[in-house]
N, C-alpha and C positions, 0 to 999 in steps of 0.2 A: 322625591319632594323637590319643587321648584322654589328657588328664593332669588331675590332681587338684591343686588349689592352695587356698591360704586366703586368703579377702579380708580387707579392713580391719576387718570386723566379727567376724572370727574364725569365718567359716562356711566349710566345704568346698565348693567349687565344681569342676564338670567343665568343662574347655575342649576344644575340638576344632581341630585344624589338619591341614594338609595335610603329607605327608612327601615330601621331595625325594629321589627314588630314580632309579637307573639300572640298567644292564644290559639284560637281555632282558625288558622290561616286557611283562606279559600284555595281551591285549585285554579292554576292559571287559566284564563278564559278570555273570549272576545265576544262581540255582539251581545254582551249583557246589558242590563240596565242599571243605572246608579243614580242616587238622589241625596242630597244633604239633609239630614234631620237635626233638630237641636233639642236634646234632652238634658233636662237638670242644668241648663246653662252651658252645656258642653256640645259642639258639633260632632255629628258622626256622620259617616258615609255608608250607606246601605247599598249592596249590590246583590242583584238576584239573577239567577238563570244564565244563559249564555253558552257559547260554544267551547268545548276543549278538544285539543289534538287526541287523536287515538294513537297510541304508541305503535310503532312498525305499521303504519297504515297512513294513507294520504287523505283519510276522511275525518269528519268532526263528528263529535257526539254533544247533544243538547243536554244540559244540566237542569237539575231541579233546585240545587242547593242554594241558599240565601245567607249573605253574612253582613255583620255590622262592624264598621272600624272606628274605634274611639280615637279621634285626633289629638286628645291631650295625653292619653296613656300609650297610644300606638298598640293597642291591644285589639284583637280581632275577637267576636264571639258569634256563635251559630244562631241563626234565626230558623223558624219552621219553614221546611221546604215546600216547593210548590207541589201540586198533586201530579203533574205531568212535567216532562221537560220542556223547557221554552226558552226562545232566543228571539232576538230583534223585536222584542216587545218595548212597552213604554212604562215608566214608573213616575209616580208624583207623591207628594207628601202634603197633608192638609194643614200643616203647622200646628197641629195640636198632638195627635196621637196615631191617626191612620195613615197607612200607606194604601196607594190603589196601584194596580197593575193591569194594564189593558192590551189586549191583542197579542200579536207576535206570531211566531211559527212554532208549532209544537214538535215534538219528537218525530213525527211522520212527515215533517215540513209541510204541514198543512196549515193555510192562513186561519187564525182563530179570532173569534170575537169575544173570548172569554174575559170576564172582569173578575178581579180578585181583591180582597181588601184583608189587611192585617193590622190589627190593634198592638200598638208597641207597649201598651200598658197592661196587655193580657195576651202574652205570647202562646199561652197553652191552647188557646181556641184556634191557632193556626190561620192559614188563608181561607177566609170564607168566600163563597161565590156570591157576586153581587149581580142581580138581573138587571143591566143596564142595556138599553136597546142601541148598542154600538155596532157598527157594520165591521165585518172581518178586515183586519188590517195589519201590517207589519211594515218595519222601517220608518215609523212615525215618531212623533214627539207629543208631551202632553203636559198640560198645566191646570192647576185648579186656581181659578180667578172668580171673584165674586160669588162663590157657591156653586159655580159651573164648572164642569169639566171640558177643557179645550183641547181637542185631539188634532194635531197638525199633520196634513200630508199623508205619506206612507203609500203603500201598495196594497190594492184590494184583491179579492178572491178570484177575480177574472184578470189580473195583471194590470189593472187600470190605475192610474195616478188618482189618489183620494184628494179631496178637498179638506175643509175643516168641519170637524163634527162637534156640535156644541151640546153637551148632555147636561140636562137638569137632574141634580140628585135628589130634590125634594121640591114639587112632585116630580116623578120620574119622567123624563121626556127626552127627544133628542131631535135636532133639526141638522140638515146639511148644507153647507155653503161650498160653491165651486171656488177653486184658487185659479188665477190667471195662468195659463201655459207660457204666456209670453209678456214681458214687460220691457218697453223701449226697444223692441225688436231684438230682445235677447231670450232665449229659451230658458224656462226655470222648471226644475224637477225638484219637488217637494217631498223628497225620501232620502233616507240615509243622511239627514241634515241634522243641525243643531238648533235649538231654540231657546230663548231666554226672555222671560216677561220683565219689561221696563216699566217701572211705575214711580216716577219721581214726584214729590209732592207738589200739587197745583196742576198736575198734567194728567191727560187721559192715558190708561195704561195700553201699551203696545207690545207686541211680541216682535223680538228681533230674530230674523232667520238666518242663519250663515251655512255655507257649504252645501252639500247634498248632490246628488246625482247617482249616475250608474251607466249600465251597458243596456244597449238596445240592438237587437238584430237589424233594425232599419236604418240606423244612422250612426252606429258605434257606441263610442264612449262620450258622455257628457258630464261635465263638472260645472256647476253653478259658480261663476266668478263674481257676482254682486251680492251684496247685503240686502234683504228684504225686510220691510216693516208692515205688521198686520195690525190695523187699528182695532183694538178691541171694544172702542166705544159703540162702533157700528156692529161688530160681531155679536156683542152680548145683549142687544137690544132686544 
């Protein structure tokens, strides 16, 4: 847990400490997806899929398990598992009851376009398949804005960098927009990044993109150094 305190010199400092938790604690993992949901006035963190280390091996194995952490009681609970192992996918919450999971790499390390939906008020139904016209992608981020699913970046089925996929949930449809590879003479890689929707009152919503990058056989390793803003007023028109 991260907390902010003021030291004797009046400076703000960040400290980190472990949280004592209980319940159905998940396996340690990475390349999972996580999102914050608010249920009955309490914030919860949902984590799904990911990779775990294989004991006595240098390999990793994809997971199907999904869990939810109550930030008030510090108790974990199990959620329905995916139908197949999944990692490097994206997760978003509609603010009411539905979780959406899109894309990723399945257990065979195949890029998938699978879209799933889970109703947090009816867990017995499990993750249902949603027939959305999304292209296969992994290493992306995703948001629900104005009734549309905005899938940002990622890597496609042929190893290409993806742009922005705008998915209409009703009626179902999808359009694709390219992202600039260079901004101000600086290379940008929109995968393995983080993004957040900024929507201050009286302003047009924007997506803030931080980090991202990876390895390429042609030019080695590239990590984005600059922050990018994506204007949603243009994207969602």
